[in-house]
C-alpha positions in Angstrom: -23.0 -8.1 -2.7 -19.0 -9.5 -2.7 -17.5 -10.1 -0.3 -14.8 -8.7 1.9 -11.1 -8.6 0.3 -9.5 -7.9 4.1 -11.6 -8.0 7.5 -10.2 -6.9 10.0 -12.1 -7.7 13.9 -10.7 -5.9 16.5 -6.8 -5.7 16.5 -4.9 -4.6 19.3 -1.6 -3.5 19.8 0.8 -2.4 22.5 3.8 -1.9 22.9 5.6 -2.7 26.9 2.9 -0.7 28.6 1.7 1.6 25.6 -1.2 0.7 23.8 -1.0 2.5 20.3 -3.8 0.5 19.1 -7.4 0.1 20.3 -9.8 -2.0 18.7 -9.8 -1.6 15.0 -12.8 -2.7 13.0 -12.3 -2.7 9.7 -14.4 -4.1 5.9 -13.0 -3.4 2.6 -14.6 -4.9 -1.0 -14.0 -4.8 -3.9 -13.9 -1.7 -6.2 -13.7 0.2 -2.8 -11.1 2.1 -0.5 -10.7 3.0 3.5 -8.0 5.8 5.0 -7.3 5.6 8.1 -6.9 9.2 9.3 -5.5 10.5 13.0 -2.5 12.6 14.1 0.5 11.2 14.7 1.3 8.5 17.2 -2.1 7.5 16.3 -1.3 4.0 15.4 -2.0 3.9 11.2 1.1 2.6 10.5 1.2 0.4 13.3 -2.7 -1.0 11.9 -1.0 -1.3 8.5 2.2 -3.6 10.0 -0.6 -5.7 11.4 -2.7 -6.3 8.5 -0.2 -7.1 5.6 1.7 -9.8 8.8 4.7 -7.1 9.2 3.6 -6.5 13.0 1.5 -8.9 14.9 -1.4 -8.2 17.0 -1.8 -8.3 20.7 -5.3 -8.8 19.3 -7.9 -9.8 16.8 -7.5 -10.9 13.3 -7.1 -10.5 10.3 -8.8 -12.1 6.9 -7.3 -11.5 3.1 -10.0 -12.9 0.7 -11.9 -15.2 3.5 -8.1 -16.4 4.7 -7.0 -15.5 8.1 -3.6 -13.7 7.6 -0.8 -16.3 7.0 2.4 -14.7 5.1 2.6 -18.3 3.5 -0.1 -18.5 2.4 -0.1 -17.9 -1.8 -3.6 -16.8 -1.8 -2.7 -13.9 0.5 0.9 -13.5 -1.1 -0.6 -13.4 -4.7 -3.2 -10.7 -3.8 -1.6 -8.2 -1.7 0.7 -5.1 -3.0 2.1 -3.1 -0.2 3.8 0.2 -0.3 5.0 1.3 3.9 7.1 4.7 4.6 9.9 2.1 5.1 11.1 2.4 1.7 13.5 -0.7 0.9 15.4 -1.4 -2.8 17.9 -3.3 -3.7 20.8 -1.0 -3.6 22.8 -2.9 -6.9 19.5 -2.7 -9.5 18.7 -0.1 -11.4 15.3 1.7 -11.2 14.4 -0.6 -14.5 16.4 -3.9 -13.2 14.0 -3.1 -9.5 10.5 -3.6 -11.9 11.5 -6.3 -13.4 12.3 -8.6 -11.2 9.5 -7.8 -9.1 6.7 -8.3 -12.1 9.0 -11.3 -13.0 9.1 -12.6 -9.4 4.7 -12.2 -10.0 4.7 -13.7 -12.9 2.9 -10.9 -13.9 2.2 -11.3 -17.6 4.1 -9.4 -20.7 6.0 -8.2 -18.0 8.7 -6.3 -20.5 5.3 -4.1 -21.6 3.8 -3.5 -18.2 7.1 -2.6 -17.0 7.6 -0.2 -19.7 4.4 0.9 -19.0 4.8 1.7 -15.1 7.5 4.2 -16.0 6.5 6.4 -18.4 3.0 6.3 -16.3 5.2 7.4 -12.4 7.8 9.7 -15.2 11.2 7.3 -14.4 11.8 6.5 -18.2 14.9 8.7 -18.1 15.9 7.6 -14.8 15.6 3.7 -15.8 19.0 3.7 -15.8 20.2 4.3 -12.6 20.6 3.0 -8.5 17.9 4.2 -6.4 20.4 5.9 -3.8 20.8 8.4 -6.9 17.8 9.0 -7.2 15.6 12.2 -5.4 13.0 11.1 -2.3 10.5 11.8 -4.4 11.9 10.3 -7.7 11.9 7.0 -4.8 7.7 7.1 -3.6 7.2 7.1 -7.5 9.8 3.6 -7.3 7.9 2.2 -4.2 4.5 2.8 -6.4 4.9 1.8 -9.6 6.7 -1.4 -7.8 3.0 -2.6 -6.3 1.9 -1.5 -9.9 3.7 -3.9 -11.8 2.6 -6.4 -9.9 -1.0 -8.7 -10.5 -3.2 -7.3 -7.5 -6.4 -7.5 -5.5 -5.3 -5.4 -2.4 -3.4 -2.3 -2.1 -2.2 -1.2 0.8 0.2 2.4 1.2 1.4 3.9 4.2 1.1 8.3 3.1 1.6 7.7 -0.2 1.4 11.0 -0.6 4.9 12.0 1.6 7.4 13.6 -0.6 5.0 13.8 -3.9 4.8 17.8 -5.0 1.6 18.6 -6.4 2.1 17.2 -9.9 2.5 13.7 -8.0 -0.8 14.7 -5.7 -2.8 14.8 -9.3 -0.9 11.2 -11.0 -1.8 9.2 -7.8 -5.1 10.5 -6.9 -5.9 8.8 -10.7 -3.3 5.7 -10.6 -5.8 5.4 -7.1 -9.1 5.6 -8.9 -8.4 4.2 -12.0 -8.0 0.8 -9.6 -10.6 0.6 -7.5 -12.4 1.1 -11.5 -10.5 -1.9 -12.1 -11.9 -3.8 -9.0 -8.9 -3.5 -6.3 -9.5 -2.8 -2.4 -7.6 0.1 -1.5 -6.7 0.1 2.4 -3.7 3.5 3.2 -2.9 5.9 5.8 -2.6 9.0 4.5 -2.7 13.3 6.7 -3.8 14.9 2.8 -7.7 15.6 2.9 -7.0 15.5 -1.1 -6.4 12.3 -1.1 -8.8 11.4 1.3 -11.5 13.5 -0.2 -11.0 11.7 -3.7 -10.9 8.5 -3.5 -12.4 7.5 0.7 -15.3 4.8 0.6 -14.6 4.5 4.1 -12.1 6.9 6.3 -11.5 5.6 9.8 -10.1 7.9 12.1 -7.5 6.7 14.4 -7.0 8.6 17.8 -4.0 8.5 20.5 -5.1 5.8 23.1 -4.9 7.4 26.0 
């Protein structure tokens, strides 16, 4: 059996006296998906922020490809593609310029072709010359996902990627994540969509609000 792409051991996070996350353990291997589920306030987004280095856990460890999580590590930066809920775009770059920048910054081979293919897949060809602020919320969600798909990656981390997608968009997302798994990607995501969970999850981790 291959070594885990992501290993999480006992991570916990509190804000003041409020415990948000307690003793989370998780392993995700290549070609597998782990899905965090639970009510709002159960710590799903906090867990993903700790896993990606956007937040620092109070206890526990996170390893990516056997290395302790360190955003300065070239291995970690090259391995992890992240789409969180707090969408952040370059306001002065068009859709295609945004994706081209991501692809070239991560040294994607054949960047022009990859960007064109992903634009077509996410249905943003007609909007390729627009600025992000002019897009609908669903189109911005597709752009955020496209930003991950135009770069090399070993681990995909997604926070409720189904948000603001219509039924057709959700069906596309299921197909895309199944293709990511088939290509050997490890995936960890938080979701409220039972359709998405049933379709892609190899491991379902249920979080509850700490008492």
